C-alpha positions in Angstrom: 20.9 42.3 78.2 22.5 39.6 81.0 21.4 37.1 78.6 23.7 38.8 76.1 26.3 39.2 78.2 26.6 35.6 79.2 26.1 34.3 75.7 29.2 36.9 75.0 31.5 35.5 77.7 30.5 31.9 76.7 31.9 31.8 73.4 34.9 34.2 74.9 35.6 31.6 76.7 34.9 28.5 74.2 37.4 30.6 71.4 39.9 31.2 74.3 39.7 27.5 75.1 40.1 26.8 70.7 43.0 29.0 70.5 45.0 27.0 74.2 44.5 23.7 72.7 45.3 25.2 68.8 48.4 24.1 69.5 48.7 22.0 72.3 50.3 19.0 70.9 53.2 21.0 69.3 56.6 20.1 70.8 58.5 22.7 73.3 61.6 23.0 74.5 62.2 22.2 78.4 65.9 21.7 79.9 67.6 21.4 77.1 65.6 19.0 74.6 61.8 19.2 72.8 59.0 17.6 74.7 55.6 16.5 74.1 52.5 18.6 75.6 52.3 16.3 78.1 55.9 16.7 79.4 57.5 13.4 77.8 60.9 13.5 76.2 60.9 13.4 72.6 63.4 11.2 70.2 65.0 10.5 66.8 65.3 7.2 65.6 68.6 6.7 62.8 66.8 4.2 61.1 64.6 6.8 59.4 65.8 8.9 56.4 64.3 11.8 55.4 61.2 12.3 53.8 60.7 8.5 53.8 58.1 6.3 55.8 59.0 5.6 59.5 61.3 2.9 59.7 59.2 2.1 63.2 56.9 -0.2 62.7 55.8 -3.6 64.7 56.6 -4.2 68.0 59.1 -0.8 67.6 55.7 1.3 66.5 54.2 0.1 70.1 57.1 0.6 72.3 58.3 3.9 70.6 54.7 5.7 69.4 55.0 8.2 66.9 54.2 12.1 68.1 51.5 12.8 66.1 50.7 16.3 65.4 46.5 17.6 65.0 45.4 19.5 62.5 45.4 22.5 63.9 49.4 22.5 65.0 51.3 24.7 62.7 55.0 23.2 62.1 57.5 26.3 62.1 61.3 26.0 62.3 63.2 23.0 61.8 59.5 21.8 62.8 57.3 20.0 60.2 55.5 17.3 60.1 55.7 13.8 57.7 52.4 12.3 56.9 52.1 8.9 58.8 49.1 6.1 58.7 47.0 7.8 61.2 47.6 11.3 60.4 50.7 13.5 61.0 54.1 13.0 62.7 56.5 15.3 63.9 59.5 15.5 62.7 62.3 17.8 63.0 65.2 18.9 61.1 63.6 16.3 58.9 63.5 13.2 61.9 60.5 12.1 62.3 59.7 11.9 66.1 59.0 9.6 68.9 58.2 8.9 72.1 59.3 5.9 74.2 56.7 3.9 76.0 59.6 2.9 79.4 59.4 6.6 79.5 56.8 7.2 82.7 56.7 10.8 83.8 57.9 13.9 82.5 61.9 14.2 82.0 62.3 10.9 82.0 65.3 10.0 79.6 65.2 6.3 79.9 65.3 6.1 75.5 68.0 8.0 74.7 71.5 6.4 73.5 68.9 3.0 73.0 70.8 0.4 71.7 72.7 3.7 69.5 69.9 4.6 67.3 67.4 6.2 69.5 68.3 9.7 70.6 66.6 12.7 72.5 65.2 15.9 70.4 67.7 19.0 71.5 67.3 22.2 69.5 
């Protein structure tokens, strides 16, 4: 009996863990902007065009890493995913979404209006 209860609790814990991590990477709203699962600010790039590959490559992609979605993430509302080299990239209202390497802690917005082409994603 104890063995069955323990197995049931273990299975229930595993399912709960899977369920909570299923949308772990899904962007969320915080303080009037969208952030990733770690609270890091998300940005769009004016040079990207809807439905096209990312215009941010090479050094740009190192400074502005793509905000990637996992296979289990479920887009909804204005949130979709776009094909990317390493999987699926989040997009908001058709624009690919990125992080900025110089944002070092949650809530940083060091990339907002950078060169007038990078912008914080806002609802």
